[in-house]
C-alpha positions as a LaTeX table, in Angstrom:
\begin{tabular}{lrrr}
\hline
Residue & $x$ (\AA) & $y$ (\AA) & $z$ (\AA) \\
\hline
Met1 & 4.01 & $-41.48$ & $-19.91$ \\
Ala2 & 3.05 & $-38.38$ & $-17.95$ \\
Asp3 & $-0.24$ & $-38.03$ & $-16.11$ \\
Phe4 & $-1.94$ & $-34.65$ & $-16.31$ \\
Phe5 & $-4.51$ & $-33.59$ & $-13.74$ \\
Thr6 & $-6.63$ & $-30.48$ & $-13.39$ \\
Tyr7 & $-7.66$ & $-29.55$ & $-9.87$ \\
Phe8 & $-10.32$ & $-26.91$ & $-9.26$ \\
Ser9 & $-12.87$ & $-25.66$ & $-6.77$ \\
Cys10 & $-15.40$ & $-22.88$ & $-7.31$ \\
Val11 & $-18.77$ & $-21.65$ & $-6.04$ \\
Leu12 & $-21.84$ & $-20.40$ & $-7.92$ \\
Asp13 & $-24.62$ & $-18.54$ & $-6.12$ \\
Val14 & $-27.94$ & $-19.44$ & $-7.78$ \\
Gly15 & $-29.95$ & $-17.00$ & $-5.66$ \\
Thr16 & $-32.49$ & $-19.18$ & $-3.84$ \\
Val17 & $-32.68$ & $-22.52$ & $-2.07$ \\
Glu18 & $-35.28$ & $-23.62$ & $-4.63$ \\
Asn19 & $-32.88$ & $-22.84$ & $-7.49$ \\
Ala20 & $-30.15$ & $-24.81$ & $-5.73$ \\
Ala21 & $-32.46$ & $-27.84$ & $-5.48$ \\
Lys22 & $-33.37$ & $-27.51$ & $-9.18$ \\
Ala23 & $-29.67$ & $-27.16$ & $-10.00$ \\
Leu24 & $-29.07$ & $-30.62$ & $-8.53$ \\
Asp25 & $-31.61$ & $-31.99$ & $-11.03$ \\
Leu26 & $-29.87$ & $-30.08$ & $-13.84$ \\
Tyr27 & $-26.55$ & $-31.50$ & $-12.67$ \\
Asn28 & $-27.84$ & $-35.08$ & $-12.73$ \\
Glu29 & $-29.16$ & $-34.59$ & $-16.28$ \\
Phe30 & $-25.87$ & $-32.98$ & $-17.31$ \\
Ile31 & $-23.78$ & $-35.82$ & $-15.85$ \\
Asp32 & $-25.99$ & $-38.38$ & $-17.65$ \\
Glu33 & $-25.28$ & $-36.53$ & $-20.92$ \\
Leu34 & $-21.54$ & $-36.58$ & $-20.20$ \\
Ala35 & $-21.64$ & $-40.30$ & $-19.46$ \\
Ala36 & $-23.12$ & $-40.92$ & $-22.91$ \\
Glu37 & $-20.11$ & $-39.29$ & $-24.63$ \\
Asp38 & $-17.44$ & $-41.48$ & $-26.15$ \\
Pro39 & $-15.09$ & $-41.33$ & $-24.32$ \\
Pro40 & $-16.94$ & $-40.08$ & $-21.23$ \\
Ser41 & $-15.80$ & $-36.77$ & $-19.75$ \\
Asp42 & $-14.14$ & $-36.57$ & $-16.34$ \\
Gly43 & $-16.92$ & $-34.19$ & $-15.27$ \\
Phe44 & $-16.93$ & $-32.70$ & $-11.78$ \\
Val45 & $-18.57$ & $-33.03$ & $-8.36$ \\
Leu46 & $-21.32$ & $-30.68$ & $-7.20$ \\
Ser47 & $-22.88$ & $-30.09$ & $-3.79$ \\
Ile48 & $-24.91$ & $-27.40$ & $-2.05$ \\
Val49 & $-23.06$ & $-25.38$ & 0.59 \\
Pro50 & $-25.51$ & $-25.15$ & 3.54 \\
Glu51 & $-23.28$ & $-22.94$ & 5.69 \\
Tyr52 & $-23.72$ & $-20.18$ & 3.08 \\
Gly53 & $-27.51$ & $-20.22$ & 3.19 \\
Gly54 & $-28.06$ & $-23.15$ & 0.83 \\
Thr55 & $-28.01$ & $-20.98$ & $-2.31$ \\
Lys56 & $-24.45$ & $-21.74$ & $-3.38$ \\
Leu57 & $-23.25$ & $-24.65$ & $-5.47$ \\
Trp58 & $-19.76$ & $-25.94$ & $-4.82$ \\
Met59 & $-18.19$ & $-27.44$ & $-7.94$ \\
Arg60 & $-14.89$ & $-29.25$ & $-7.71$ \\
Asp61 & $-12.78$ & $-32.02$ & $-9.14$ \\
Asp62 & $-12.84$ & $-35.57$ & $-7.83$ \\
Val63 & $-9.19$ & $-36.59$ & $-8.28$ \\
Thr64 & $-9.31$ & $-34.98$ & $-11.75$ \\
Gly65 & $-12.02$ & $-33.07$ & $-13.57$ \\
Asp66 & $-12.99$ & $-31.17$ & $-16.69$ \\
Pro67 & $-13.15$ & $-27.38$ & $-16.21$ \\
His68 & $-14.87$ & $-26.97$ & $-19.58$ \\
Gln69 & $-17.81$ & $-29.00$ & $-18.29$ \\
Val70 & $-18.05$ & $-26.72$ & $-15.23$ \\
Val71 & $-18.32$ & $-23.68$ & $-17.51$ \\
Glu72 & $-20.96$ & $-25.44$ & $-19.63$ \\
Phe73 & $-22.97$ & $-26.30$ & $-16.51$ \\
Val74 & $-22.70$ & $-22.74$ & $-15.14$ \\
Leu75 & $-23.97$ & $-21.38$ & $-18.47$ \\
Arg76 & $-26.89$ & $-23.82$ & $-18.29$ \\
Cys77 & $-27.68$ & $-22.59$ & $-14.76$ \\
Ala78 & $-27.37$ & $-18.97$ & $-15.89$ \\
Arg79 & $-29.94$ & $-19.54$ & $-18.64$ \\
Thr80 & $-32.29$ & $-21.59$ & $-16.47$ \\
Phe81 & $-32.26$ & $-19.26$ & $-13.46$ \\
Arg82 & $-31.70$ & $-16.01$ & $-15.41$ \\
Leu83 & $-28.54$ & $-15.27$ & $-13.47$ \\
Arg84 & $-26.85$ & $-11.93$ & $-14.11$ \\
Gly85 & $-23.45$ & $-10.52$ & $-13.32$ \\
Arg86 & $-19.98$ & $-11.93$ & $-13.29$ \\
Trp87 & $-18.79$ & $-15.32$ & $-12.20$ \\
Gly88 & $-15.16$ & $-16.26$ & $-11.94$ \\
Phe89 & $-13.53$ & $-19.61$ & $-12.30$ \\
\hline
\end{tabular}
């Protein structure tokens, strides 16, 4: 049987260091929601990129991941932080 993997890496600028810190809380809540699904989603890994001023979130796979969940999380951040403009994945 074939194994299918999706690899990805992208960055989202949330504007301020405070928003980045709040985004980590949003991420933890989001991952808890994903863990409650049956079956649980592959999710993704998130970290703050300090070398870019601490306002950017780096989202990536950990062996494999779910790009749909990244888009859902970015939309949640956009609503929470009132982000405007384009974001590419």
